[in-house]
N, C-alpha and C positions, 0 to 999 in steps of 0.2 A: 556287333554288326554296325556298319556305318552306311548312311545313305547320303549321296550327293546329288543335288538337283542341278541339272544343266539345261536351262531354257527349254522347257516342254518335254524333256525326257529324264528318266530317273535311272541312275546307275547305282547298284547296290553291291557291296562286297563285304567279305569277312576278313578279319586279320587274326592270325595265330598269335596269342599272347605269350610272350616269353616268360620263363620262370624268373622270379625275383631272386636276385643274388645279393649277398652282403656287399654293401658299398654301392649298390645300384639304386637309382631313384626311379620314381614312377614313369610308366610308359608314356610315350607321346600320344596326344590326342589329335587326330587329323582335323584340319579345318574343313568346314563346309565351304564350297566355292560357288559363287554366283557370278556368272560371266556378264559383263556389261558390254552391250553392243555400242561401240562408238568408234569414231576415227580420230586420230591425232597425228600430228606431224612430229616424229621423233627420230633422232639420229640413230643409225645402226651401230652395233658393236659385235664383237666376236666371241665364240665359245672357246674355252680353254680345253684343248684336246691333248691327250697324253702324247708327249714328245714334241708338241708344238707350243710356241709361246705367242700369245696375242698381246699386242701392245696397245693399251688403253691410252687414248689421247683426250685430255680435257675432262670435264665433269659437268653434271647437270645440277641446276639450282632452281629454287622456287622464287617467284616474284608475286607474292599474294596481292599486292596493290593492282596488278594488271591481270590477275587470274591466269598466270602463265608459268610454265616450266621452260627454262631455256638452257641450252648447252653452250658452255664456254670452251673454246679451243685454247688450251694453255700455250700453244706455240705462237699463234697469231694474236692472242689476247683479244679475241673477238667473240661475239655471240653468233654462232653459225646455224642455229636451229631453235625453234620455239614451238611449244604446243600449248594451246589454251585449255585450261582445266578450271571449270567454274567452282566457286565456293572453296577455294584453298584456305586452309586454316592458318591463322597467324603462327609464326615460328615453326612452320612445317619445313621439312628438308627432303632431299632426294638421296636415296641410297641405291647403289647400282649393283646388279648381278651380271652374269655373263651375257644374257640376252634381254634382260628386262631392267627397267628402273622402277623404283617404288617411291611414291610421294607419301611421306610419313608424317602424320599429325597425331594429336591426342585422341581424336574421335574415329579416325579411319586411316587405312593404308590403301592407296590406290596403285595398282600395277599397270604399267604400260610396256608394251612390247617394242623393243628398239628396232625391229626389222619390219613388222607388219604395220607399224605406225598407228597403233590403236591402244586406247585404254581398255583393258580386258577384265579387270577384277577389282572388287572392293572388299576389303577385310576389316573386321572390327577388332581392335587391339584387345589384349587380355587385361589391361590396366589403364587407368587415366593418369598417365605420367609420360614424360618425355623420355624415350628410350635412348640408349647408346647404340648407335648404328655401327656395325662392323662389316666392312666389305672384305670377304675372304672366300677362298675356294670352298665350294660346297654350300655357300651362303647365298646372299648376304644374311646377316643375323641382326635382330633387334633385341637388345638386352634390357629388360625392365628390372632395374636394380632393386627398387623397393618391393615390388611384387615377387621377386625371385623367379622370373620366368624368362625364357628365351624363345623367340619366334624365329624359326628358320624359314626364309622366304624362297630359297632356291628349290626347284622341283615342286613337289606337293607341299604347300605351306603347312606348317605344323608348329604347335606350341609344346615346349618341353619345360617341365617344372624342375627347378633346382633345389627346392625345399627350404629356402630362406633367402634373406637379403644378400645382395651381391656387391662387391667392389667393382672398379673399372675392369672390363674384360681385356683379354689380349688374344690375338690369333697367331698361331704358328704358320710358317710358310706352307706346310702341307694341308692347311685348312682346318686343323684342330682348334676349336675354340676353348680357351682356358678361362675359368671362373674362380673367384675367391669368395667362398661363403663366409662373410664377415662375422656372422653370429656364432659359428661353430669352429672357425679357424680351419676350414677345409679348403683344399686346393683341388678343383674338379676340372674335368675335361669332357668335351663333346666332340667326338670324331665326325667328319663330314657325312658319313653314312649311318651314324648311330641314332637311336630314338630314345636313349636314356643318357643322363649325365652320370658319369662315374667319378667318384671321389676317393682317390687312393693315397692322398698325402694330406698331412695335417701340420699346421704351423705350431710352434710352441705356445702353450697357454698364455694368454695375455699379450701376445705379440701382434703388432699391426704392420701393415706394409702394402705393397702393390705388385701386380704382375707387369712384366715388361718382356720384350723380345730383343735379344742381341744376336744378330745374324740369323742363324737357324735355330737358336736355343731360346726356349722360354724359361724365364727365371723369376724368382720371388725376391723382391727387395724388402728386407726386414728392417723397418725403421726403429725398432727397439734394440735389436742386436747389432744393427749397422752392418749387415751382411747381405751379400747377393748369392742366392742359391739356385743352381740350375735344376730343372725338372727333366729327368732323363726319359728315354723312350718308353719305359714302363710306367711313366707318370708318377715316379717317386722322387723325393728330394735327394739331390746329389750332395756334393761337398760344398759347404758354404765358404765364402771368401769375404774377408773384411773389405769394406769400401773405403776405409781410411778417413772417414769424416763422421762427426756426430750429427745424426739426422734427427729432427723432431718428428713426433707422430703426425704432425700436420703436413709433412713433406709431400709433394706431388710429383710423380715421375711421368715422363713421356712413355708411351706404350711401345716405342720402337727406338732403336739406337741410331746414332750417326757416326759412322766410322768406328764402331766399337765403343763409343762413349754414350752413356745414358744420362740424359738431362733430368735433373731433379731440382725443383724449386723449393727453397725454404722461405715461406712467406713472412715468417717472423723477423728474420735477419735481412730479408730482401737480398738473398744470395742465390745465384744459379750455380749448382754443382754439376760438373761433368765427370761422371764416374767411369772408370775403366772396366768394361765388361768383356774385353777380348780375352781369349784363352780360358774362358770360364769352364770349370770342370776338370782342368789340368792342374799340374803342380806349379805352373808359372804364377808368380806373385803379381798382383795387380799393380799397374803403374799408379803413381800418385794422382789423387783427384785434382782437377782444375776447378777454380772458383771465379765467379764474376760478380763484382759488387754492382747492384742495380740501383738506379735512381729511386728516390722516394716515389711510392705509388702503390696501386693495388693490382696485383698480377693474377692472371688465370694460369691454369696448368700448362706446362710447355708441350710442344709437339715437335717431333723430328721428321724432317723430310729427306729428300735425296741429297741435299747439300747444306742444309741449314737447320738450326734449332730456332723455333719461333716462340715468342712470348707476347701476350697481349697485356698492355697496361690499360685497364678498362676505365680508370679515372680520367686521364687526359685523352684517352682514345688513341694510343700509339701502338705500332707494331715494331717490336725489336727482333732482329735476326742476328744470329751468331754462327760462326763456323765451329768445327769440332775441337778446335784449340781454344775456344772461348773468345776469339776476336770478334768485335762488333762488325757486322756487315752493313747494317742500315738501321736507322730509327726513322720510321715514317708515320705520319699522321693518318688515321683512318678517315675515309671520306665522310663528309656530313651526310646524314640521312641513312647511314648504314644500320642504325638501330642497335640492339644488343648484339655485339659481335661474338663469334665463336670460331675457333680454329678447326679445320677439317683437313685431314690428310687423304688425298684422293687415291684411286687405284693406280694412277700414274706416278705416285710417290711425291707429287708436288704438294705444297702447303697452300691452302686457300683460307681466306678470311671472309666469312659471310655473316650477314645480319638478319634479324627477324623481320625487318621491313622489306627485304628482298629488292633493294634498289641498286646496290652495288656489291661486287665481290673484289677482293684483292688476290692477285696471283703472285706467288713468290717464285722467282726463277732460280736457275742453278748457281747463281752468284749471291743469292740471298737478298736480291733487290726486288721490289714489288711494283706491280702495275695495277691500276684500278680499272675494272670493266663495268660499265653501266648496264644494268639489267632492265630497270623500269623504263618502258618506252622504247626498248630496243626494237628495231625494225627498220629504221633508216640505215642505209649502208654507212659504215664508218671506214676508217683507213683500212686499206687492204681489200675493199669491196665487200666486207661482211658487216652485218648490222651490229650496232651497240658497242663499238670499240672506243677506248680512250687512246689507243695507239701505243705509246712508248712507256717504259717503266719510269717511275719517279726517280729523279736524280738529285744529288746534292746541289744546292744552289738554286733549286726551282721549287715552287710551291708543291707541297705533297711529299717532301722528304727532308730529313734532317741529317746533315753530315755528323756522324757520331763523334768526331773529334771536336766539334764545336757545340754540341747539344748541351744545354745547362744540366749539370748533375749527371751526365752520362759518363761511364767509364771509358777510358781510351785504351785499356788493356786489362786482361783478366789478372786476378791475384791468385794465390795458392791457398788451398784449405788443408792440404796434407802437410805433415810435419817436415817432409824432406823434398817436397815438390819444388821445382823451379818454375818461375812465372814466365809463360811465353809472352813474347812481345809481338808487335805488328800492328799495322794500320789497316783500317777497312779498305776494301778494294775501291779504286777510284774509277774504274771502267764501268760503262753501262752495258751489261749484256741483255728478275721479278719476285602427401601421404596417399598412399596409393589406393585406389578402389580395387581390393584384391579379390578375384573370383575364387570360387571353391576349387580345391585341388582336383585336377583332372579335366578342367574345362579348357576350351581352346578359343582363339579368336573366331568370332563369327563372321560370315560373309553376308553381305547385303547388296541387293541391287538398288540403284538409285531410283527415286520416284520420277526423275526426269533424266534424260541422257545428258552427259556433260556437253557443253558447247565447245566442240573442238573442230578444228579445220586444219587440213594440211597447210604447212607453211607456204604462204604465197599463193594459195588457191584462190581463184576469182570467185565472186558470188555465184552460188548455184552449184559449186563443185566442192562440197564438203562442209557447207554451212556458212552463214554470214558472220562477220566479226561481231564480238560481244559489244555490249553498250560501251561507248566511249573508246572503242578500239578500232584502229584502221586495219584494212587488209595489208598483209605484208608483201613487199616486193619480192620477186624471185631472187634467190641467192644460189651460191654454189651447192652442189649435192652434198648429202651427208655421207658418212663412211659406209661402204658396202657391208652388209650384215653377214655374220657367221662364216667368215672365210675359213676354209678347211683345206687340207692337203692329204690325199690318200696315196700311199706308196704302192707302186706296182713296178717291180724289177728296177729298171733305170729310168722310170718315169714318175711324175707326180701329177695326180689328177686333182685339179683345183675346183672347188665349188664355192659359191657365195650367194647371198641373198641380195635382193634389190636394195640399192641405196635410195634414200629419200630424195625425191626430185627437187624439193623446195621451190616449187612454182614453175619450173621449166623442165621439159621432158629430158630424160637421160638419153644422150646421143651415142655414148661410147663408154667402154670400160678399158682402162689402161692397165696392162699387166707387165710387171718387170721382175726379173729374178737375177740374183748375183751370188757368187760364192768365191771366197778368197782362193786364188790360185787356179780357178776353173772358169771356163767360159760362161758368161751369162747371156741375157737377152731381154727383149721386150716385145710386146705385141699389143695391138688394138683390137678389141672385140666389140661387136655391135651392142647397142643399148639394151637389147633383150637377152643377151648372153648371160648364163649363170654357171658356166663351166668351161674349163680349158685344160688340155693335157700338155704338160711340159715334157718334151722328149729329149733324148741325147744327153742326159745329165750324167755326171760322174758318180758312179756308185760309191757310197760311203760319205759323200760330200754333203755339207749343210748349206742350204740356200736360203737367203733372205728374199721373201716374196712380197710384193706390194700389189694391191689392186685398188684403183681409184676410179670414181665415176666422173663423167663430164656432162655438163649441160650447156645451154647457150651463154650462161654467165661465166663459166669457167670450170676448172677441175677441182673437186673436193678433196678432203683429207683421205689419205690412203689407209686401208686396212692392211696390217702387216703381220706376217708369221715367219717363223724359222722352221724349216722342214729338212730332215736328213734323208737322203736317198738310201734305199736298201744297200747294204754292203755287197761286195762280190760273193757269188755262190761258192760255198766250200763244203766238203764232206770229209770228215776225218774219222778213221776207225782205230781202236786200240783195245787192249785187254781191259775188261771191266772187273766187277766184283766176282770173287769165287762163289760158286753155287753148286747145287745138286739137281740133276735131272735124270732120275732113274728110268731105265736100268743101266744105261750105257754112258752116262756122263757124271762122274763122281770126283770129289776133291782128291788131291789138290789140283789136278789138271783141269777140272771143269770150271769154266768161267763164262760170263756173258760177254758178248761183243759190245763195246762202248762206241756208239755212233753219235757224232755231233754234226748236225747240219746247220749252216748259217746262210743267210741271204736269200732264202727261198720266198715264195709268195706267202704273205700272212694268211693264217686261217685256211690253209689249203691242204687237202689230203694227197699224200704221195705214196706210191708203192715202193717198198724198200726190199730189195732182193740181195741176199748174201751169196757170195761166190767163194770158191776155194781152188787153188791151183792144182793140187794133187788129186782132188775129187772131180776134176774136169768140168766144172761149171757150177750151177746153182745146186745147193744141197738142202735147201729149206724152202717151203712155199712162200716165205716172206711175210710181210705185214703191210697194211694200209693205215698210215698214221697221219695226224694233222699237225701242222706247224702252229706256233703261237701267234700273238698279235704282231710280233716283230719279224716273223718269217723264220724263226729258229725252232729247232727240235733236237732234244737229246734223248736217245734210246739206250737204256741201260738194263732192261729186264726182259728182253724179247728173244734173244738168240744165244742159248747156251751151247758151248762147243768144247770138245776135248780132243785136241789134235796136236801134231807137231810136224815139223819138216814141210810146212807149206805156208803159202801166203793166203791171207783172208782179206776180202774187200767187199763192198756193197755197191750196187748200182741204183741210182734214184733219178727218175725222169731223164734217162739217157746219160747222166753224168756219173762217172766212175770215181770212187774214193781212192785214197792211197792204198797200196798193197802192203798189208801189215804182216811181217813174219811172226806167226803165232809162237810164243815161247813154250818150251817144254816144262811142265810142272808149274807150281805156284811161284811167281817171281818173288825174290827176296826184297 
């Protein structure tokens, strides 16, 4: 039995303990939750709904020097929202879930809601170590590698014990979190709805390696056997494939691929290998690996983004970016005052460089070029009317970037590391487009309420409306609104019902919401809704068509970033009947002539009950009282076990909601 205290009331519940199975590790222990009443100005974000895709734009970062958490828009390269959070720990970071952000430090994890604009929860981590943050469906997750623990932050926060120390984690596109138990050579996975870690694969004794993701496939890179092995849907090792290069045990791999290539750093030889992971699990041989000679320096593990592989040279403080063929895209110095830098791949797929001092971040664009955004002191409007921007990406020939063709010691083309590989050539683009304190097994992070409420205030709020600015901090001016929160689309026949949460006003009242929809080959449209609107119904849409829908908020400063989803309208209604499986219904319906009618309904209202009435031409109408059955979430229904019939020389059909199916000539006897 667990008890959770929610501000003056107690909620108690019991949980049914599952039987322990071989290969299954201890059950999750739920976190106690203490809600913290506070307000904060936070940008909204959307929920990932089945069949709909929410496009994340930008990322949140901490700025401990100003006790702030700020949102950087990766498109405009500006700070477009900020929340003041007192007592931020040095080297803390923000990890994002669908509707919440989490400020992660060694001593605490604070959750803020991106739609209600409030800090709501403080959790105590299971170990005093810096975790690896994983933003994935069903998460986000914090992986405490030394303590061997995973904290799932999405939904009800929970700690899940893995049973031993862990290597770097990887997340599959379906949200399954993969873990490498380095002490036992186990490859384990945690499904988004699971409360236990399951370990069903084992690496060869004495072998080392790392997990990575190639497309939709999770794989294990074995640095002893020099192979890449896919993990199939049953969480077992598949067919290994040689990577074509001798890798040391110290090799560091990116956790995701770029165009089917996996970036692996050999720190001893200062070589970046790009290994072919495409076609993994098939009979197709891997293409020859590509290799890039790196200038002298001390490099951190690589990261792969939407269009670049990024490497940090931490000695001289440089950011190196490469394309999937190994061509140098840019060598750029990191800004002074960034502190200890780290690479971060955001939910939007972009690569960011952030430091523990929280003064600047670098944003890498789709051409591998970087721009620096200033966080500390952000609040005065910058270019584009948003606070804290540096403006344009660094470019060759200007301070802040190095042309790779002239950088001392920089390669101007990749070499080959495979015995038969050919070396690709090419120049970089010249255009400007950016020991742990381990708790006892079974424990969980504790929640704690602060002794004082955080000093937070809505962005741009005047004194008296949300709190005064903190010491040494000025009130923020009004800026464009944040993204509308939790944009959803519910399908109803040929309409889509949109709902969204309020956007953050950022100091000026929301005056309107702008809604637009478009579909290739079909008419689109746009509309303006009042500032208090939270829903709109789109009508006259083409059944079966997919629409791109955007909703943006407007205030006196301008229009903010739009929330975006793709939604497919229900297909046209259809009912098809045919002969189903042979069956027996005594006394009058016997094989081989007796069979069920197979009824397939498509495009009806989701989760709706319908009367289904069977008819026969020779019997002069309905011959069965019918059935009342409910469609699924997609508006579909298949009936294959309801209506046994033995007849011939007549047509059979059904009527549903006034719609008649095809007339099916029932065959005599069992079909061949």
